[in-house]
N, C-alpha and C positions, 0 to 999 in steps of 0.2 A: 154166552159166557162159558168158559171152560175152567174146571177146577181139577185138582190132582188128589190122589190118595197117598198120603205120606206113610201111614201105617198105624197099627194098633198101639195104644199107649203102653201096653204091657211089654212091647218090644223095646221100649226106650227107658222105662223107669228102672229096670234091673241091669242095665248095661247090655252090650252086644252078646248075643247067644246065637251061635250058628244054627241051632235047632229051630229058632224063630223063623229063619229063612224057609226051612222045609215046612214049617207049620203054616206058612202063608201070612205071617203077622206084618210083613212089610208091604206097603202099597205098590201096585204095578198098573194102575189104571188112570186114564184121563176121562173126565165126565163132561159131555157137551150138553148144555142146557139151552132151551128156548127162553131168551130173556123176557119177551112180552108175555108169554104164557106161563113161565115159571116151571115148565115140565122138562123132564130129562129127554133128550133127543137121541143120545148115543153114548155108549161106553167103549173106549178104546183100551184093549188089553195090550200092554207093552211087553208082556212075557217076563221071564226070569232075568233077562238082560236089561230090563227097564225098571228095576226096583227103585223105590224112593224118588218118584218124580216130584221134586220139591217146588219148582217154580215154572211158570209159563210166560214167555215174552212174545209179543207180536211186533212186526215191523211198524214204524211210525207212519209210513205212507198209507193213508186210509183207502187208497185204491187197490192195495195189495192185500191178499188174504193169506199171508204166510206167517207162521209163528214157530217158536222153538220151545221145546220142553227140556228140562234138565235131566235127561237120562241118556246113557250111551247108545241104546237101541230103541228102537221102537217099531149112511156112510159118509164120514169125515175122513179126509186122507191124511195118513201119517207115513213118514219115511225117514230113514236115518240120514242125517246130514253130517254129523260129526260123531266119531266113535272114540271113546277113551279106553285105551288098552290098560289092563291091570299090570302091575309091576311084580316081578318075582322078588320076594323078600324073605328074610330070616327073622326068627325071634318075634313072630307075630302070630295071631290066632289062626291064620290061613297061610298056605304057601304063596298065594298071590294077593296083593293088596289092590282092590278095585278103586277106581276113581270115585270120589264122593263129591259131587258138584254141589256146592252150597250157595252159590250166587250166580246170577246170569244177567247180562246187560247187553243191549243192542245199541250201537252208536246212533246218534240222531240222523245221520245220513243213510242209515240202513245198510251200510257196507261191512260193518265188523260186529262180531259177537265176542264178548269177553266172558270168561268164566273163572271162578275160583275152584281149584281142586283141593279140597280141604285135607283129605288123607295123604295124598301124594305131594301136596304143596304147590304153591305158585298160582299165578294168574296167566291165562293164555288168551291170545287174540287170534281169531279166525276171520278170514275173508269170507263173507257169506253173500257176495254179490250174485254168485251162481251157486245156490245151496247144493245142487247135485255134484258140484266139484269143490266143496268147502275145503279149505286147507289152512294149516297154521301159518300165520303171517308174521308173527313175532315170537321169538323164543320166550320161554317161561320167564316171568318176572317174579322173583321172590325167593321162596324157601323150599325146603322139602326134599324128599327122596328122589324126585325126578325133575331136577331143575335144568336139564340140558335138552333143549329141543332146537330144531333147525327151522329155517324158513320154508316156504312153499317150494315144492320140487315139481317142475313140469308145468 
C-alpha cells in the first residue's frame, strides 16, 4: 500500500500562506507500507517540487508495477513522467502560479492519464503508453488561465 502526505491542517484552515511552504507544513512524501505486516517499508521524499501529493493511481493491468502520483516532480523507484510548468501571472500571491493537480485518472486500457489542474484550469490527457516519453495527447479541455495546449510533438 502507498499513501501520501497532504500536509498539516494548520496550512489549510487559515488559507494559503507562503511562509507555510518554508515551514514545511505542506506534504512532500509518499509512504510505502507492507500490507501483510502493516509496517512501513519506505518513505519517498519528492522534494520541494513535489509538494501536496494528493492521489496515487496504478495501472489496471495487474502484471505491471507502475503507478502515478499527482505531483509535478518526483528502495521503491520513482521518476518524473509528466511535469506541469507554472504560469507567469499578475495580481496573485506569487509571480508564478504552480499547477495544483486535484484529480487523477488512468484509462481502463492503461494508455492515457487525465488530470485536473485546479489553479490553472482545465483537464488534460497524456499518452502514458511509454511513461519515459509521456506527452500531452489532447489540448486542455475546460477553463482557466492556461487553456491553450497542443498535441504531442515528435
